[in-house]
C-alpha positions in Angstrom: 94.0 112.3 -73.4 94.7 115.4 -71.7 98.5 114.9 -72.3 97.6 114.6 -76.0 95.7 117.9 -75.9 98.7 119.4 -74.1 101.1 118.2 -76.6 99.1 119.5 -79.5 98.4 122.8 -77.7 102.4 122.9 -77.5 103.0 122.4 -81.1 100.5 125.0 -82.0 102.7 127.5 -79.9 105.7 126.5 -81.3 104.3 126.8 -84.8 102.9 130.4 -84.2 106.2 131.5 -82.6 108.0 130.6 -85.6 105.7 132.1 -87.8 104.4 128.8 -89.5 108.0 128.4 -90.7 108.3 124.9 -89.6 104.7 124.1 -90.6 105.6 125.4 -94.1 108.3 123.1 -94.5 111.2 125.5 -93.9 113.9 123.9 -91.6 116.7 125.3 -89.2 120.1 124.4 -89.7 122.1 125.5 -86.6 119.5 128.3 -85.7 119.4 129.6 -89.1 117.0 128.7 -91.9 118.4 126.7 -94.5 116.7 128.5 -97.5 118.2 131.7 -96.1 121.6 130.3 -95.4 122.0 128.9 -98.7 120.5 132.3 -100.3 123.4 134.0 -98.1 126.1 131.8 -99.4 125.0 132.2 -103.0 125.1 135.9 -102.5 128.4 135.7 -101.2 129.6 133.8 -104.3 128.9 136.5 -106.5 130.7 139.0 -104.5 134.5 139.9 -104.9 136.6 140.3 -101.9 134.2 138.2 -99.9 136.8 135.5 -98.9 138.6 137.9 -97.0 135.9 140.1 -95.4 133.1 137.5 -95.0 135.6 134.6 -93.7 133.1 134.3 -90.8 130.4 133.1 -93.4 130.7 129.4 -92.2 128.7 126.9 -90.3 125.2 126.6 -89.8 124.2 129.7 -87.5 124.0 132.5 -90.4 122.6 134.9 -87.6 126.2 135.0 -86.1 127.9 135.7 -89.2 129.7 139.0 -89.7 127.0 142.0 -91.0 124.1 139.6 -90.4 121.3 140.0 -87.9 118.2 138.1 -87.3 114.9 138.3 -85.5 115.2 137.1 -82.0 112.1 134.6 -81.7 112.0 133.3 -85.6 115.8 133.5 -86.6 114.9 134.9 -89.8 117.5 137.5 -91.3 116.2 140.9 -90.9 119.5 143.0 -91.8 122.7 142.9 -93.8 125.1 145.1 -93.1 128.2 145.3 -95.4 129.0 149.2 -95.7 132.8 149.8 -95.8 133.6 152.0 -93.1 136.9 153.3 -94.5 137.2 155.7 -97.5 139.4 155.4 -100.5 142.9 156.8 -99.6 146.1 157.2 -101.5 148.2 156.5 -98.2 149.2 153.0 -97.8 147.7 152.4 -94.0 144.2 153.5 -94.5 144.3 152.2 -98.2 145.0 148.7 -97.0 142.1 149.0 -94.3 139.6 150.1 -97.0 141.0 147.2 -99.4 140.4 144.6 -97.1 136.8 145.7 -96.5 136.0 146.2 -100.0 133.4 144.3 -102.0 132.5 144.4 -105.5 131.3 141.8 -108.1 127.5 141.0 -108.9 124.6 141.3 -106.7 122.7 137.9 -107.1 118.7 137.6 -106.8 119.1 135.0 -104.3 118.4 137.9 -101.6 115.1 137.7 -102.5 114.8 134.5 -100.4 115.3 136.7 -97.2 111.6 137.6 -97.0 111.7 139.2 -93.9 114.7 141.6 -94.8 114.3 145.2 -93.4 117.9 146.6 -93.5 120.3 146.5 -96.5 123.6 148.4 -96.5 126.3 147.9 -99.2 127.4 151.6 -98.9 131.2 152.4 -99.3 131.9 149.6 -101.8 133.1 149.5 -105.4 130.5 147.7 -107.5 132.4 148.8 -110.6 129.5 150.7 -112.4 127.0 148.0 -112.3 123.3 148.8 -112.4 121.2 148.9 -109.1 119.6 145.7 -109.5 115.8 146.0 -110.3 114.9 143.1 -108.1 115.4 145.3 -104.9 112.0 146.6 -105.6 110.8 143.0 -104.6 112.2 143.1 -101.1 108.8 144.1 -99.8 109.7 144.6 -96.3 112.4 146.7 -96.6 112.6 149.8 -94.5 116.3 150.6 -94.9 118.3 150.8 -98.2 121.8 152.4 -98.3 123.8 152.1 -101.5 125.5 155.6 -101.1 129.1 155.8 -102.7 128.9 152.1 -103.9 129.9 152.5 -107.7 126.4 152.0 -108.8 125.7 153.6 -112.4 122.9 154.1 -114.7 119.1 154.7 -113.8 117.6 154.6 -110.6 115.0 151.4 -111.4 111.4 152.4 -111.0 110.9 149.2 -109.2 112.1 150.7 -106.2 108.8 152.6 -106.0 107.3 149.2 -105.0 109.0 149.5 -101.6 106.0 151.0 -99.6 107.8 150.3 -96.3 110.7 151.9 -97.0 111.8 154.8 -94.6 115.5 155.4 -95.4 116.9 155.5 -98.8 120.6 156.9 -99.6 121.9 156.8 -103.3 123.9 159.9 -102.5 127.6 159.9 -104.1 130.6 162.0 -103.2 132.2 161.6 -106.4 132.8 164.6 -108.8 130.5 162.9 -111.3 126.8 162.1 -111.6 126.7 158.2 -112.1 123.2 157.8 -111.4 120.2 159.5 -112.8 116.3 159.5 -112.3 114.1 158.9 -115.4 111.0 158.8 -114.0 109.6 160.5 -111.0 106.7 158.4 -110.6 109.0 155.8 -108.4 110.4 158.5 -106.3 106.7 159.8 -105.2 105.6 156.0 -104.4 107.8 155.9 -101.1 104.9 156.8 -99.1 106.5 155.8 -95.8 109.8 157.4 -96.5 111.4 159.8 -93.6 114.8 160.2 -95.0 115.9 160.6 -98.3 119.5 161.1 -99.5 120.4 161.6 -103.2 123.3 164.0 -103.3 124.9 163.9 -107.0 122.1 161.9 -108.5 121.0 163.5 -112.0 117.1 164.8 -112.1 117.8 166.4 -115.3 115.8 164.0 -117.3 112.6 164.7 -115.4 112.6 168.3 -115.9 112.9 171.4 -113.5 110.0 170.7 -111.5 111.8 167.5 -110.0 111.7 169.1 -106.5 107.8 170.0 -106.7 107.4 166.2 -107.3 109.3 165.3 -104.3 107.0 167.2 -102.4 104.3 164.5 -102.3 106.3 162.6 -99.6 104.5 164.1 -96.4 106.6 162.1 -93.8 110.1 163.2 -94.8 112.0 164.3 -92.0 115.4 164.8 -94.0 115.9 165.8 -97.5 119.4 165.9 -99.3 119.9 166.8 -102.6 122.8 168.5 -103.2 123.9 168.8 -106.9 120.9 167.2 -108.7 119.8 169.5 -111.2 118.4 173.1 -112.1 114.9 173.9 -110.9 112.8 176.4 -108.8 111.5 176.4 -105.2 108.4 174.4 -105.5 104.9 176.4 -104.6 103.8 173.3 -102.6 107.0 173.1 -100.5 104.7 173.7 -97.5 103.4 170.1 -97.7 106.9 169.3 -95.8 105.3 169.9 -92.4 107.4 167.2 -90.7 110.7 168.4 -92.3 113.6 169.2 -89.9 116.7 169.0 -92.6 116.5 170.5 -96.0 119.5 170.6 -98.2 119.2 171.5 -101.8 122.4 173.3 -102.4 124.6 173.4 -105.3 121.5 173.1 -107.7 121.3 176.5 -109.7 117.7 177.0 -108.1 116.3 179.9 -109.3 113.4 182.5 -108.3 113.0 183.7 -104.9 111.8 182.7 -101.4 108.0 183.0 -101.6 106.0 184.6 -98.9 103.5 181.5 -98.9 106.1 179.3 -96.8 105.6 181.6 -94.1 104.6 179.4 -91.2 104.6 176.1 -93.1 108.0 174.7 -92.0 107.5 174.7 -88.1 109.9 171.8 -87.3 112.8 172.8 -89.5 116.2 172.6 -88.0 118.5 173.0 -90.9 118.3 175.1 -94.0 120.9 174.7 -96.7 120.4 176.9 -100.0 124.0 177.5 -100.9 125.5 177.6 -104.3 122.2 178.4 -106.0 120.9 181.6 -108.1 118.2 182.5 -105.8 117.4 186.2 -105.9 115.3 188.7 -104.5 115.1 190.0 -100.7 115.4 187.7 -97.6 111.8 187.6 -96.2 111.2 188.4 -92.5 109.3 185.1 -92.0 113.0 183.3 -92.3 113.3 184.6 -88.7 110.3 183.1 -87.4 111.7 179.6 -87.9 112.3 179.3 -84.3 114.0 176.0 -84.3 116.5 176.8 -87.0 120.2 175.8 -85.7 121.6 176.1 -89.2 120.9 178.8 -92.0 123.3 178.5 -95.2 122.7 181.0 -97.8 125.8 181.1 -99.1 126.7 182.3 -102.7 123.2 183.2 -104.0 122.2 186.5 -105.5 120.0 187.8 -102.5 119.8 191.6 -102.2 118.9 194.3 -99.8 118.8 194.2 -95.8 119.2 191.5 -93.4 116.1 191.2 -91.6 115.7 192.6 -88.2 114.1 189.1 -87.1 117.5 187.4 -87.8 118.5 188.7 -84.4 116.0 186.7 -82.9 117.2 183.2 -83.5 117.2 181.3 -80.1 118.9 178.3 -81.3 121.1 179.2 -84.3 124.6 177.8 -84.2 125.8 178.5 -87.7 124.6 181.2 -90.4 126.4 182.0 -93.7 125.2 185.0 -95.7 128.6 185.2 -97.9 128.6 185.6 -101.6 125.3 187.7 -102.0 124.6 191.3 -102.2 123.1 192.0 -98.8 123.5 195.1 -96.4 122.4 195.9 -92.8 122.7 199.7 -93.1 125.6 200.4 -95.0 126.5 199.5 -98.7 128.2 196.4 -99.5 132.0 196.5 -99.7 134.4 193.8 -101.1 131.4 191.8 -102.2 130.7 190.8 -98.7 128.4 191.6 -95.8 128.9 194.8 -93.4 127.9 194.3 -90.0 126.9 197.5 -88.2 126.1 196.9 -84.6 126.8 199.2 -81.6 129.9 198.4 -79.3 127.4 197.6 -76.6 125.4 195.1 -78.5 125.0 191.8 -76.9 123.7 189.2 -79.3 120.5 187.1 -78.1 122.0 183.8 -79.1 124.7 181.6 -78.5 126.7 180.1 -81.5 128.3 177.1 -82.0 129.8 178.1 -85.5 130.6 181.6 -86.7 131.9 182.0 -90.2 132.0 185.6 -91.2 134.9 185.4 -93.6 135.0 188.3 -96.0 132.4 190.4 -94.2 133.4 194.0 -93.0 133.5 193.6 -89.2 136.3 196.2 -88.4 137.8 198.3 -88.0 138.0 197.5 -84.2 138.2 194.1 -82.8 134.2 193.0 -82.3 133.3 193.3 -78.7 130.1 191.5 -78.6 132.3 188.3 -79.3 133.2 188.4 -75.8 129.7 187.0 -74.8 129.8 184.1 -76.7 130.9 181.1 -74.7 129.9 178.1 -76.8 132.0 178.5 -80.0 133.4 175.7 -82.0 134.4 177.2 -85.2 135.4 181.1 -85.5 136.5 182.4 -88.9 136.7 186.1 -89.2 139.4 186.2 -92.0 139.5 189.0 -94.3 137.1 190.8 -92.1 138.9 194.4 -92.2 139.9 193.9 -88.4 143.0 195.8 -87.2 144.4 196.8 -84.0 145.6 194.0 -81.4 144.1 191.1 -80.1 142.2 192.0 -76.8 143.1 189.9 -73.8 139.4 188.8 -73.0 139.4 186.9 -76.5 141.3 184.0 -75.2 138.8 183.1 -72.6 135.7 183.1 -74.9 135.5 179.4 -75.5 137.0 176.3 -74.0 135.6 174.6 -76.8 137.0 176.1 -79.7 138.4 173.9 -82.3 139.2 176.3 -85.2 140.3 179.7 -85.2 140.8 181.8 -88.3 141.8 185.5 -88.0 144.0 185.6 -91.2 144.1 188.3 -93.9 143.4 191.2 -91.5 145.6 194.3 -90.3 146.0 192.7 -86.7 149.5 194.1 -85.4 151.8 194.3 -82.4 153.4 191.3 -81.0 151.5 188.1 -81.2 151.1 186.9 -77.7 149.5 183.4 -77.1 148.7 182.6 -73.5 150.7 180.0 -71.9 147.8 177.8 -71.5 144.9 178.6 -73.7 141.7 177.4 -72.2 140.9 175.1 -74.9 139.8 171.2 -74.0 140.3 169.8 -77.4 142.8 170.1 -80.5 142.6 173.4 -82.1 143.5 174.8 -85.3 145.1 178.6 -85.4 145.5 180.4 -88.2 147.1 184.0 -87.9 148.5 184.4 -91.3 148.6 187.4 -93.5 148.5 190.0 -90.7 151.2 192.7 -89.5 152.3 190.7 -86.4 155.8 191.3 -85.2 158.3 190.1 -82.5 159.3 186.6 -81.6 157.8 183.4 -82.8 155.0 182.9 -80.1 154.9 179.3 -78.6 151.5 178.0 -77.8 151.4 175.5 -75.1 147.9 173.9 -75.9 146.6 170.8 -77.8 147.5 172.5 -81.2 146.6 170.6 -84.3 147.6 173.2 -86.8 149.6 176.6 -86.4 149.9 179.1 -89.2 151.6 182.3 -88.6 152.8 182.8 -91.9 153.0 185.9 -94.0 153.8 188.3 -90.9 156.9 190.1 -89.8 158.0 187.6 -87.0 161.6 187.7 -86.3 164.2 185.9 -84.3 164.7 182.2 -84.0 162.0 179.5 -83.8 161.8 178.6 -79.9 164.1 175.6 -79.3 161.7 173.5 -77.5 158.6 174.0 -79.9 158.8 170.2 -80.6 158.7 169.2 -76.9 155.5 171.6 -76.1 153.3 170.7 -79.1 153.6 166.9 -79.6 150.1 166.8 -81.5 150.8 169.5 -83.9 150.1 168.1 -87.6 150.7 171.3 -89.8 153.4 174.0 -89.0 153.4 176.9 -91.5 156.1 179.9 -90.5 156.7 180.8 -94.0 157.3 184.5 -95.1 158.5 185.9 -92.1 161.8 187.3 -91.1 162.9 184.3 -89.1 166.7 183.5 -88.5 168.8 181.0 -86.9 168.8 177.2 -87.3 165.8 174.6 -87.3 165.4 173.5 -83.8 166.1 169.7 -83.3 163.1 169.4 -81.4 161.1 169.4 -84.1 161.9 165.9 -84.9 159.9 164.8 -81.7 156.6 165.8 -83.3 155.8 162.7 -84.7 152.4 163.5 -86.1 153.5 166.2 -88.2 152.4 166.0 -91.6 153.2 169.4 -93.0 156.1 171.6 -92.5 156.4 175.0 -94.4 159.5 177.2 -93.2 160.0 178.8 -96.5 160.9 182.3 -97.3 162.7 183.0 -94.2 166.5 183.5 -93.4 167.3 180.1 -91.6 170.8 179.0 -91.8 172.9 175.5 -91.3 171.9 172.2 -91.9 168.9 169.7 -91.6 169.2 169.5 -87.7 170.8 166.4 -86.1 167.7 165.1 -84.8 166.5 164.4 -88.5 170.1 163.6 -90.0 171.9 160.6 -90.6 175.3 160.5 -89.9 175.7 157.2 -89.1 173.7 155.3 -91.6 170.7 154.9 -88.9 167.8 157.2 -88.5 167.4 158.5 -85.3 164.4 157.5 -83.3 163.1 161.2 -83.0 162.9 161.5 -86.9 161.6 158.2 -87.8 158.4 159.2 -86.0 157.9 161.7 -88.9 156.8 158.8 -91.1 153.6 160.7 -91.7 155.2 163.6 -93.1 153.2 164.5 -96.5 154.5 168.3 -97.3 157.8 169.4 -96.5 158.9 173.1 -97.6 161.9 174.5 -96.8 162.6 176.5 -99.6 164.0 180.0 -99.8 166.3 179.9 -96.8 170.0 179.5 -96.7 170.3 175.8 -95.6 173.3 173.8 -96.6 174.8 170.4 -96.8 173.7 167.3 -98.5 170.3 166.3 -98.9 169.9 163.4 -96.2 170.0 160.1 -97.8 167.4 158.6 -95.7 164.6 161.0 -96.9 163.3 158.2 -99.3 162.9 155.7 -96.5 161.8 157.9 -93.9 159.1 159.8 -95.6 157.1 157.3 -97.5 153.9 159.3 -97.3 155.9 162.5 -98.8 153.7 164.3 -101.6 155.5 167.3 -101.9 159.5 168.1 -101.4 160.3 171.7 -101.8 164.2 172.5 -101.0 164.4 175.3 -103.5 167.0 178.1 -103.4 169.2 177.0 -100.6 172.9 176.3 -100.8 172.5 172.1 -100.5 175.3 170.4 -102.5 176.0 166.7 -103.3 174.2 164.3 -105.5 170.6 163.2 -105.6 171.6 160.0 -103.2 168.1 159.8 -101.4 165.8 156.6 -102.5 163.6 158.4 -105.0 162.0 155.1 -105.8 160.6 154.9 -102.2 158.5 158.3 -102.5 155.7 156.4 -104.3 153.2 159.3 -103.5 155.3 161.9 -104.4 154.0 164.4 -107.2 155.7 167.7 -106.7 159.6 167.6 -106.5 161.4 171.3 -106.4 165.2 171.2 -105.6 165.9 174.0 -108.0 168.7 176.6 -107.3 171.1 174.9 -105.1 174.5 173.7 -106.1 173.6 170.1 -106.6 175.9 167.9 -108.7 176.3 164.6 -110.4 174.2 162.8 -112.8 170.2 162.7 -112.3 169.6 159.1 -111.4 167.5 156.7 -113.4 165.2 156.2 -110.4 163.6 159.3 -111.0 161.2 157.3 -113.5 160.2 155.2 -110.6 158.0 158.0 -109.1 154.7 156.0 -109.1 152.4 158.9 -108.3 153.7 160.6 -111.4 153.6 157.8 -113.8 149.6 157.8 -114.3 147.2 160.4 -115.0 145.7 162.0 -111.9 142.1 161.0 -112.1 141.2 160.8 -108.5 137.7 160.2 -107.0 136.4 162.9 -104.5 137.1 160.9 -101.6 140.8 160.2 -102.7 141.4 163.8 -103.6 139.8 165.0 -100.0 142.3 162.3 -98.3 145.3 164.3 -100.3 143.7 167.8 -99.7 142.9 166.7 -96.0 146.8 167.4 -95.4 146.5 171.0 -96.9 143.1 171.6 -95.5 141.8 171.1 -91.9 138.1 170.2 -92.0 135.8 171.5 -89.2 132.3 171.4 -88.7 131.6 174.3 -91.3 135.1 175.6 -92.0 138.1 174.6 -94.2 141.8 175.7 -93.7 143.2 175.9 -97.2 146.6 175.7 -97.8 148.5 177.5 -100.9 151.7 176.2 -102.6 153.6 178.0 -105.3 154.8 175.9 -108.2 157.3 177.6 -110.6 156.5 176.8 -114.1 156.3 178.8 -117.5 158.7 181.5 -116.2 156.0 182.4 -113.6 154.8 181.4 -110.0 151.7 179.4 -110.3 149.4 179.3 -107.0 147.4 176.2 -106.4 144.9 175.3 -103.6 142.2 172.9 -104.3 143.8 171.5 -107.4 147.1 171.1 -105.7 146.8 167.3 -105.5 146.5 167.2 -109.4 149.6 169.0 -110.1 152.5 166.9 -111.0 156.1 168.7 -111.4 159.8 168.1 -111.3 162.1 171.1 -111.2 166.1 170.8 -111.0 166.9 173.8 -112.6 169.9 176.0 -111.9 172.0 173.5 -110.5 175.2 171.8 -111.6 174.0 168.4 -112.8 175.7 166.7 -115.6 175.7 163.5 -117.6 173.1 162.1 -120.2 169.5 163.2 -120.2 167.5 161.0 -118.0 165.5 159.0 -120.3 163.3 157.0 -117.7 161.8 160.3 -117.2 159.5 159.4 -120.3 157.9 156.9 -117.9 156.3 159.7 -116.0 153.2 159.9 -118.3 151.4 162.2 -115.5 154.1 164.8 -115.5 152.9 168.3 -116.2 155.8 170.6 -115.5 159.5 169.4 -116.3 162.4 172.1 -115.9 166.0 170.9 -116.2 167.4 174.3 -117.4 170.6 175.8 -116.4 172.3 172.9 -115.6 175.5 170.9 -117.6 173.3 167.7 -118.9 174.3 166.4 -122.3 172.8 163.6 -124.5 169.8 163.9 -126.9 166.0 164.2 -126.1 164.4 160.7 -126.5 162.0 160.1 -129.1 159.5 158.4 -126.7 159.2 161.8 -124.9 156.0 161.9 -126.6 154.6 159.5 -123.9 154.6 162.6 -121.6 150.9 163.2 -122.7 150.3 165.8 -119.7 153.2 167.7 -120.4 152.1 171.4 -120.3 155.8 173.0 -119.8 159.1 171.7 -120.8 162.3 173.9 -120.2 165.6 172.4 -121.0 167.3 175.7 -121.9 171.0 176.4 -121.0 172.7 172.9 -121.0 174.7 170.9 -123.4 172.0 168.7 -125.1 172.7 167.9 -128.9 171.0 165.9 -131.8 167.5 166.6 -133.3 164.6 167.7 -131.7 162.3 164.4 -131.7 159.8 164.5 -134.7 157.3 163.0 -131.9 157.2 166.3 -130.1 154.4 167.9 -132.0 151.9 165.4 -130.6 152.3 166.7 -127.0 148.7 168.4 -127.5 148.7 170.0 -124.1 152.3 171.8 -124.2 151.8 175.3 -124.1 155.4 176.5 -122.9 158.5 175.0 -124.6 162.2 176.5 -124.1 165.0 174.6 -125.7 167.2 177.7 -126.1 171.1 177.7 -125.6 172.1 174.0 -126.3 173.7 172.3 -129.3 170.6 170.9 -131.1 171.1 170.4 -134.8 168.8 169.6 -137.8 165.4 170.6 -138.6 162.7 172.0 -136.2 159.4 169.8 -136.7 157.1 172.8 -137.2 153.9 170.8 -137.1 151.2 170.5 -134.8 151.8 172.0 -131.3 155.4 173.2 -132.3 153.9 175.6 -134.5 152.7 177.7 -131.5 156.2 178.5 -130.3 158.2 181.6 -131.3 161.7 181.6 -132.4 163.5 182.7 -129.0 162.6 179.2 -127.9 164.9 177.7 -130.2 167.5 180.6 -129.8 171.3 179.7 -129.0 171.6 176.6 -131.0 173.7 177.5 -134.3 173.3 174.2 -135.9 169.6 174.4 -135.9 167.6 175.1 -138.9 165.5 178.1 -138.7 161.5 178.1 -138.9 160.5 178.0 -142.7 159.3 180.9 -144.4 155.7 181.1 -145.0 154.9 182.0 -148.7 
């Protein structure tokens, strides 16, 4: 009898430890509930790309499948984590990693069988503009839901309001467009347990301008991220956010002022982001009473008046941005920037991590109070009206410095960089657009970016520059007075992505270490396979353009060799440059026919509609991201008889310029395959033949210059359909027949067709 009682007690214990699962008829198959295993397999069958990423989803124990976690004592599924850790990228190596991890397709309601599911992360995938499933609102135990950057579209389902246990919700997007929108705020205010809410780029415009006040009903919020969600005002009851540590409502066009009643009601706030709004009035003194504040970002509003004296009492402040307002300390605003007026003996009562004071008036002398800032990571004092030389003590202010920007000042004298900068991590240095002179300095440190462009540096580039800067990725020495040859050691910097040596007086040919005389690439140059931008324009370089460029630089997006003395034909493998979108070989002595492979440039063959993440990857090779600062490259593209300067939109520019050479042969008909082409200049060559009728396929074309060639035949009747064409020059050729004066062609004057004696003139208007 005692044995029977003991056995019965054991069964009761087993039943309790499995939460009555066995008693309810649920069975385990290899340490996994059969019903949950089958639900997961059905979920997998609805996904595209799952055969690769979810190859481990076999066998009976689903608790060991990739992305699945189970509760220890019951083996019920409590977590699905299938986020894609790689961003979309146009570069093959990173794109391939992203592709192998990407999931799309449909999300099946079989997930409802996972009764204990608490964690669901599908972020970073591409669900092809499908709606967020309404049945997610029935996952009653869900505490964490992350669908950010997942490709979802449409209305945020009101059923999500049923998730009363939810503590984390991320529906944000880094795309340029708002794909998700909120139609009913009732669901948002039902998240009674929510601690972290991220809805950047979700459209709140349909719920009116009081959307932010409605969200104030979430009393346990610790973090609120609502960038670019819709216009509104600072709610009068924002004080209910008594637990809030992180508030980001930037880029919303918020109006009004910072009301006085907020004083003392945000005691836990660490980060306050209000940039890119329309807030007005004076900055209140009570902001200085947010004693735990580490980040204060008020960039680009309409605040006026003095900077509160209380701002000098922040103890933990690491980053503050007041740019783009109409503030002053004790002097009037100059150049639309802040004027900081402190005594030379002033010592700041705080230690900053990031100091971004670009376009603030800090001069004329170098700010001496920086001497006592020992924890700086990012320092940007560009365009700050500072003159004179850099003091010696400056190089010892912080061993943590990662970003240093002193560009666009009036700093002068020989530029001296210590033999060993006291910096422990990779650092980006920008001293461009100053008055530095003397020889090119050679930093002997872990340098990621070195920008010394637009100074008056002279002499030759140090021959060992590539031996002492193996980590360098971005090298800018343009617009100086540098002479001599390009050092062969540049070929040893295997991480280089950007080289800009333009507008100097360099001579010779591309150095031996990056030449291919024997048909094989030297090892030192094969390591430059990550090169994205190569600009050697406006020098005195000569010789053939190396034939190995097409195979060695598979990541190249910009190639500029303009205004040199290169000769020979276009023998390098153009078709291998699949990412190239700017090709400028103008003003050289190149000859022969233009190869048909010009039409194989894949990046130019489609309209450049890039996602935000893709654009950032391209821009990332021109801009160096840091905590709060970006280095931004500028590139000049010659088009429409003028210099066009591009920065942020550079990845969207598609241009070919082969003008002022000695090219001959037929017009390259395959160029009409490049449907994304915006600027085409083949002028001042010896090209013959006729313009193909299908030139109308170049739908994005804005500028076309074919002047001063030997082209003949009629002007294609399809050309008026080029609706974006704003510049056209067909002068000094041998065209004949009538000019198709319809559509876009009616916007060009007679000078664009001059020098074609057999061409009929524009018809007279009655």
